[in-house]
Legacy VTK file of the C-alpha trace (Angstrom):
# vtk DataFile Version 3.0
C-alpha trace
ASCII
DATASET POLYDATA
POINTS 445 float
13.220 4.242 -33.726
14.343 7.836 -33.210
12.356 9.899 -31.268
9.267 12.170 -32.756
9.842 16.096 -33.508
6.864 17.465 -33.573
5.668 20.698 -31.864
2.974 19.798 -30.012
2.900 18.883 -25.948
3.694 14.976 -26.134
1.290 12.997 -23.915
2.154 9.735 -22.170
-0.450 7.468 -20.527
0.049 5.731 -17.683
-1.595 2.690 -16.419
-0.474 1.610 -13.059
-1.098 -1.872 -11.389
0.035 -3.279 -8.366
0.006 -2.022 -4.462
0.800 1.216 -2.937
4.192 1.305 -3.370
4.093 0.836 -7.001
1.492 3.598 -6.764
3.786 5.838 -5.548
6.573 4.706 -8.140
4.311 5.976 -11.102
3.688 9.469 -9.013
7.004 9.855 -9.088
7.253 8.757 -12.805
4.213 11.177 -13.679
6.163 14.087 -11.694
9.372 13.926 -14.110
7.381 13.636 -17.293
5.588 16.783 -16.039
8.909 18.280 -15.156
10.145 17.794 -18.487
6.749 19.486 -20.222
4.846 16.117 -21.062
1.285 16.074 -20.530
-0.489 13.067 -19.276
-2.951 11.622 -21.531
-6.433 10.394 -19.817
-6.765 7.743 -22.087
-4.943 5.515 -25.159
-6.906 7.441 -27.935
-4.589 10.970 -26.918
-1.191 9.079 -25.826
1.594 9.553 -28.285
3.162 7.075 -25.668
1.589 4.334 -23.263
3.669 3.350 -20.127
2.129 0.433 -17.934
3.770 0.110 -14.206
3.357 -3.846 -13.642
2.856 -5.721 -10.963
4.983 -9.617 -10.430
3.719 -10.483 -6.926
1.294 -13.292 -7.674
0.786 -15.145 -10.603
-2.751 -13.713 -10.938
-1.033 -10.422 -10.917
1.815 -11.169 -13.421
-1.440 -12.539 -15.764
-3.069 -8.798 -15.009
-0.283 -7.052 -15.328
0.291 -9.309 -19.171
-3.341 -8.585 -19.861
-3.027 -4.632 -19.599
0.040 -4.764 -21.591
-2.089 -6.349 -24.718
-4.609 -3.837 -23.893
-2.407 -0.810 -24.155
-0.212 -2.334 -27.623
-3.778 -3.048 -28.822
-5.180 0.483 -28.377
-2.405 2.892 -28.570
0.318 0.397 -30.192
3.445 2.324 -28.565
3.992 0.808 -25.261
6.914 1.028 -22.583
6.585 -1.485 -19.581
8.471 -0.964 -16.035
7.522 -2.115 -12.597
7.921 -5.641 -11.054
7.439 -7.519 -14.007
9.634 -6.020 -15.801
12.559 -7.475 -14.312
11.570 -11.119 -16.247
11.768 -8.820 -19.549
12.063 -12.332 -21.525
8.465 -13.168 -20.201
7.129 -9.674 -21.196
8.796 -9.982 -24.532
7.681 -13.956 -25.374
3.895 -12.868 -25.049
3.983 -9.306 -26.457
7.121 -8.533 -28.767
6.049 -5.261 -29.954
6.374 -3.489 -26.812
9.206 -0.509 -26.867
11.060 -1.403 -24.059
11.102 -2.870 -20.578
12.390 -1.620 -17.243
12.660 -3.180 -13.840
10.977 -1.164 -10.467
11.825 1.601 -9.428
14.685 2.330 -12.383
13.200 5.976 -12.818
16.487 7.257 -15.080
16.168 4.241 -17.082
12.337 5.150 -17.685
12.946 8.278 -18.486
15.623 7.436 -21.308
13.423 5.484 -22.634
10.630 7.840 -23.036
13.142 10.062 -24.222
14.126 7.833 -27.207
10.252 7.028 -28.271
9.130 10.849 -27.721
11.089 13.414 -27.191
10.448 16.564 -24.605
9.140 19.724 -25.831
11.709 22.052 -26.574
10.165 24.705 -23.973
9.705 22.071 -21.094
8.575 25.107 -18.646
4.397 24.351 -19.933
3.290 24.212 -16.323
5.226 24.170 -12.889
5.336 21.336 -10.840
4.140 21.532 -7.500
6.808 21.287 -4.882
5.153 18.521 -3.463
5.515 16.634 -6.947
2.279 14.931 -8.746
0.137 12.796 -7.115
-2.475 9.956 -8.164
-4.615 10.067 -5.481
-7.101 12.510 -4.042
-5.613 15.778 -2.743
-6.461 14.892 0.754
-4.447 11.686 1.052
-1.218 10.687 0.100
1.394 7.494 0.439
4.838 8.313 1.596
7.261 5.752 0.826
10.279 5.042 2.868
12.373 2.428 1.331
12.681 0.131 -1.811
13.164 -3.780 -1.373
12.944 -6.177 1.381
15.605 -8.192 3.268
13.258 -10.683 4.242
13.425 -14.004 2.898
9.694 -15.199 2.867
9.729 -18.329 1.673
5.975 -17.556 -0.544
7.336 -13.966 -1.496
9.347 -12.893 -4.664
9.347 -9.071 -3.994
13.135 -9.125 -3.107
14.138 -11.014 -6.215
12.182 -8.157 -7.611
12.879 -5.081 -5.801
16.479 -6.004 -4.397
17.600 -5.834 -0.943
16.170 -3.046 1.479
17.249 0.589 0.724
16.532 3.155 2.899
15.666 6.786 2.150
17.301 9.061 4.505
15.185 10.166 7.362
15.587 14.066 6.769
14.573 13.528 3.241
11.082 11.763 4.122
10.246 14.265 6.601
11.002 17.241 4.387
8.496 15.535 1.491
5.802 14.648 4.255
5.958 18.318 5.107
5.910 19.282 1.652
2.907 17.107 1.393
1.127 18.496 4.211
1.843 21.883 3.067
0.100 21.012 -0.472
-3.074 20.215 1.293
-2.365 16.600 2.350
-4.482 15.489 5.654
-3.772 12.089 5.542
-0.070 10.319 5.295
-0.009 6.817 4.630
3.353 5.185 5.283
4.355 2.251 3.199
7.545 -0.154 2.138
7.818 -3.519 2.595
8.900 -4.021 5.598
8.229 -0.548 7.411
9.660 -1.768 10.809
13.075 -2.361 9.415
13.514 0.955 8.431
16.883 2.202 8.670
18.549 -1.233 9.210
20.468 -1.384 6.274
21.858 1.904 7.312
22.768 0.886 10.787
19.717 3.509 11.796
22.569 6.892 10.406
21.423 9.903 12.441
20.234 12.919 10.180
19.530 16.325 10.915
15.811 17.720 10.401
15.023 21.000 11.542
17.970 21.374 13.778
16.914 18.061 15.331
18.577 14.542 15.443
16.785 11.839 14.134
17.837 8.649 13.508
16.960 6.491 10.679
14.555 4.179 12.163
11.363 3.256 12.707
10.454 5.169 15.879
12.306 8.283 15.083
10.132 8.252 11.887
7.104 8.455 13.620
8.251 11.061 15.737
9.296 12.973 13.192
5.728 12.561 11.164
3.586 13.084 14.610
5.101 16.794 14.293
2.670 17.278 11.311
-0.516 18.341 11.554
-1.742 15.447 9.765
-2.808 11.739 10.229
-0.219 9.408 10.240
-1.055 5.618 8.562
1.240 2.967 9.473
1.503 0.276 6.510
2.994 -3.276 6.528
4.910 -2.938 9.946
6.226 -6.248 10.878
6.034 -7.104 14.515
9.537 -6.953 16.013
9.803 -5.797 19.580
10.434 -1.929 18.758
7.339 -1.722 17.371
5.854 -1.530 21.310
7.688 1.883 21.668
5.462 3.674 18.882
2.270 2.482 20.997
2.647 5.412 23.186
2.679 7.758 20.187
-0.590 6.543 19.508
-2.232 6.787 22.682
-0.552 10.843 22.778
-2.714 11.036 19.452
0.745 11.849 17.702
0.091 8.967 14.892
-2.925 7.214 14.337
-3.730 4.415 16.403
-3.785 2.016 13.528
-1.178 -0.931 12.661
-1.425 -2.574 9.232
0.699 -6.059 10.100
0.955 -8.930 7.074
0.587 -11.671 10.064
-0.150 -14.252 7.059
-0.386 -17.165 9.766
-0.434 -18.037 13.644
0.503 -21.253 14.035
4.349 -21.776 14.851
5.162 -24.484 12.248
3.286 -22.641 9.214
4.817 -19.380 9.962
8.917 -21.712 10.181
8.021 -23.198 6.464
6.883 -19.570 5.476
10.236 -18.334 7.097
8.218 -15.130 8.916
10.398 -13.229 10.896
9.392 -11.117 14.420
6.562 -13.314 15.042
5.080 -16.147 17.215
1.463 -17.379 17.826
1.111 -17.224 21.633
3.442 -14.410 22.112
2.038 -12.283 19.275
-1.181 -12.928 20.906
0.132 -11.851 24.453
1.660 -8.440 22.943
-1.826 -7.474 21.198
-3.556 -7.668 24.149
-1.074 -5.658 25.736
-1.055 -3.213 23.140
-5.105 -3.080 23.142
-5.096 -2.188 26.773
-2.589 0.329 26.574
-4.442 1.623 23.670
-7.784 0.892 23.523
-8.798 2.068 20.362
-6.103 0.606 18.241
-7.535 -1.376 15.030
-5.315 -4.017 13.702
-5.754 -4.614 9.861
-3.734 -7.953 8.113
-3.239 -10.443 5.949
-3.490 -14.233 6.101
-2.542 -16.768 3.460
-4.618 -20.193 4.051
-3.855 -23.422 2.280
0.274 -23.109 2.696
2.202 -25.966 1.658
1.877 -28.578 4.734
-0.710 -26.746 7.070
-2.826 -29.423 8.241
-6.758 -28.882 9.551
-5.476 -28.712 13.046
-2.958 -25.817 12.236
-5.501 -24.107 9.980
-8.107 -24.344 13.871
-5.439 -22.931 15.562
-5.374 -19.727 12.825
-8.962 -19.512 13.631
-8.709 -19.521 17.241
-6.147 -17.240 17.396
-8.246 -14.837 15.231
-11.162 -14.826 17.451
-8.752 -14.509 20.737
-6.736 -11.308 18.700
-9.986 -9.955 17.424
-7.913 -8.645 14.428
-10.202 -5.823 13.111
-9.762 -5.651 9.347
-8.157 -8.840 7.662
-7.810 -9.949 3.760
-7.284 -13.373 3.197
-5.601 -15.591 0.367
-5.156 -18.690 -0.941
-1.836 -19.794 -1.159
-0.560 -19.459 -5.311
2.343 -21.518 -5.958
4.112 -18.174 -7.807
6.766 -18.889 -10.215
10.645 -18.241 -8.314
9.284 -19.051 -4.895
10.809 -21.016 -2.654
7.592 -22.206 -1.133
7.281 -24.390 -4.594
9.486 -26.638 -3.562
8.233 -27.553 -0.243
6.199 -30.977 0.537
2.326 -31.252 1.319
1.175 -28.904 -1.238
-2.823 -28.417 -0.251
-5.587 -29.264 -3.059
-7.343 -26.255 -4.221
-10.976 -27.753 -3.046
-9.326 -27.544 0.283
-7.824 -24.254 0.226
-10.809 -22.784 -0.751
-12.893 -24.612 1.924
-10.582 -23.213 4.228
-10.964 -19.511 2.773
-14.701 -19.586 3.132
-14.257 -20.648 6.673
-11.512 -17.972 7.517
-13.891 -15.080 6.115
-16.758 -16.619 7.962
-14.809 -15.976 11.152
-13.685 -12.471 10.022
-17.225 -11.492 9.132
-17.996 -12.173 12.802
-15.328 -10.439 14.223
-15.866 -7.616 12.070
-19.850 -7.387 13.017
-18.728 -7.608 16.722
-16.802 -4.318 16.376
-19.143 -2.396 14.402
-22.188 -3.129 16.884
-19.504 -1.471 19.096
-19.156 1.672 17.225
-22.753 2.396 18.101
-23.510 5.876 19.461
-19.823 6.950 19.838
-18.250 9.988 17.935
-15.664 9.211 15.985
-13.391 12.129 13.823
-14.327 11.040 10.013
-12.514 12.322 6.462
-14.928 13.092 4.442
-13.468 11.454 0.772
-16.360 12.251 -1.694
-19.461 14.170 -1.498
-22.924 13.234 -3.023
-24.941 16.611 -3.210
-27.904 14.774 -4.396
-28.707 12.423 -1.499
-27.224 14.805 0.796
-24.516 12.774 2.399
-20.615 12.426 2.635
-18.812 9.479 2.122
-15.514 8.999 4.364
-13.435 7.101 6.652
-12.700 6.589 10.374
-9.434 6.453 11.695
-9.691 2.595 12.023
-10.082 2.477 7.668
-7.382 3.181 5.209
-8.426 3.985 1.802
-9.688 1.298 -0.546
-9.165 -1.397 1.918
-11.429 -0.839 4.622
-14.354 -0.088 5.643
-16.248 3.558 4.768
-18.839 5.802 7.019
-21.845 7.084 5.181
-22.632 10.477 6.635
-26.183 12.209 6.626
-26.504 15.827 6.078
-23.114 15.946 4.353
-23.783 17.493 1.036
-22.276 20.699 1.988
-19.123 19.258 2.984
-15.819 19.048 0.809
-13.216 16.118 0.588
-10.089 16.470 2.938
-12.751 18.023 5.867
-12.083 15.842 9.135
-15.671 16.369 10.754
-17.105 14.711 13.994
-19.834 12.096 13.695
-22.219 9.823 15.682
-22.554 6.241 14.955
-25.974 5.266 14.302
-25.740 2.176 12.194
-23.236 -0.195 11.019
-22.784 -3.968 9.331
-20.038 -5.819 8.943
-17.819 -3.108 7.529
-19.178 -0.123 7.166
-20.957 2.583 9.325
-23.876 4.882 9.073
-23.402 8.158 11.067
-25.253 11.893 11.556
-23.479 14.925 12.588
-22.354 14.979 15.792
LINES 1 446
445 0 1 2 3 4 5 6 7 8 9 10 11 12 13 14 15 16 17 18 19 20 21 22 23 24 25 26 27 28 29 30 31 32 33 34 35 36 37 38 39 40 41 42 43 44 45 46 47 48 49 50 51 52 53 54 55 56 57 58 59 60 61 62 63 64 65 66 67 68 69 70 71 72 73 74 75 76 77 78 79 80 81 82 83 84 85 86 87 88 89 90 91 92 93 94 95 96 97 98 99 100 101 102 103 104 105 106 107 108 109 110 111 112 113 114 115 116 117 118 119 120 121 122 123 124 125 126 127 128 129 130 131 132 133 134 135 136 137 138 139 140 141 142 143 144 145 146 147 148 149 150 151 152 153 154 155 156 157 158 159 160 161 162 163 164 165 166 167 168 169 170 171 172 173 174 175 176 177 178 179 180 181 182 183 184 185 186 187 188 189 190 191 192 193 194 195 196 197 198 199 200 201 202 203 204 205 206 207 208 209 210 211 212 213 214 215 216 217 218 219 220 221 222 223 224 225 226 227 228 229 230 231 232 233 234 235 236 237 238 239 240 241 242 243 244 245 246 247 248 249 250 251 252 253 254 255 256 257 258 259 260 261 262 263 264 265 266 267 268 269 270 271 272 273 274 275 276 277 278 279 280 281 282 283 284 285 286 287 288 289 290 291 292 293 294 295 296 297 298 299 300 301 302 303 304 305 306 307 308 309 310 311 312 313 314 315 316 317 318 319 320 321 322 323 324 325 326 327 328 329 330 331 332 333 334 335 336 337 338 339 340 341 342 343 344 345 346 347 348 349 350 351 352 353 354 355 356 357 358 359 360 361 362 363 364 365 366 367 368 369 370 371 372 373 374 375 376 377 378 379 380 381 382 383 384 385 386 387 388 389 390 391 392 393 394 395 396 397 398 399 400 401 402 403 404 405 406 407 408 409 410 411 412 413 414 415 416 417 418 419 420 421 422 423 424 425 426 427 428 429 430 431 432 433 434 435 436 437 438 439 440 441 442 443 444
């Protein structure tokens, strides 16, 4: 099919699925599209073409992606597919043979080539200027900052390296420059993301680069040091607990980066971790480090994800996980029942756990986490906390925001009374007056 030749500004619709890392990919594509004069369509009806950025991490995510492609074909008819599931084009074409083109994850040039083939850019692409910070799909006051692509770990349950390849770290001066541009554009909170944030720079042997006349090595500590110089909240996600993570805790104590670590522990029993092929952690030693971190940074919040019902997990090993959770007092936790994902090495393991046992263990895990979260919430009563405002309800005269302990979309919220005149992005002091398992209620301090 040849490109269209109409004189109107061509419009491309975007459907972005999956994790924040995929969202950043979508933002980069949107920025490229706008730079070339394409408009972004708000719905299927007004789009000349629909781009679906897929997820393929779990079988449930693959099904969601295939359903989204089908919906886009039904509603629009002209669809290009990219993202993680794009690494398996046969799977997509078997279900949806009408898709126009398929590209894999972070293949920006191939995406643009496919768009050009089916919807040509306008003759005068300078219809609007693209801001220096690029175009984003998040609210104006916060943004995700991707520091690398791919992953060098070989966790047995994960297919991300097969979909996105090995670790490829961005030069640290490029990352810091992008972060500065985001802050200059009004971003108040930067969320650092990658597949393994603490492995940053391993693939380039921590090569030094120059940023504003100072040398920074391409490594986790120097990244945090550089970001800490900016006037914004810096939140660290997907941090594997390698020993060098300890060196970042002083930056948290100083207030350079938020006292928040998103660490995907997945489990605590050493035998389960061994079968998972998880790097950089062990149950008892990790607990000792967490207690040391909390002693050094009392306000530290730890969020994590866990898998129950992994092949071979015994009742005793699961109980070890619950005991470890109680001792470590993980502040925020998500829990997944093990999925036998296609192409994952864990499919070949012995001792697969029955679905009803996975379900029962999931409920028990969530009960323990609710107890920990409720205890944490009660400990916040009477405290003065900083709240970043996400939205305002003028009719109710309240603002909805988050504390330093809460990432958007996945953690708790704060409802702030007398906040109807505030604006998104403002950071205000508030006194906590009520709490439940996950959310807080506050009034102006």
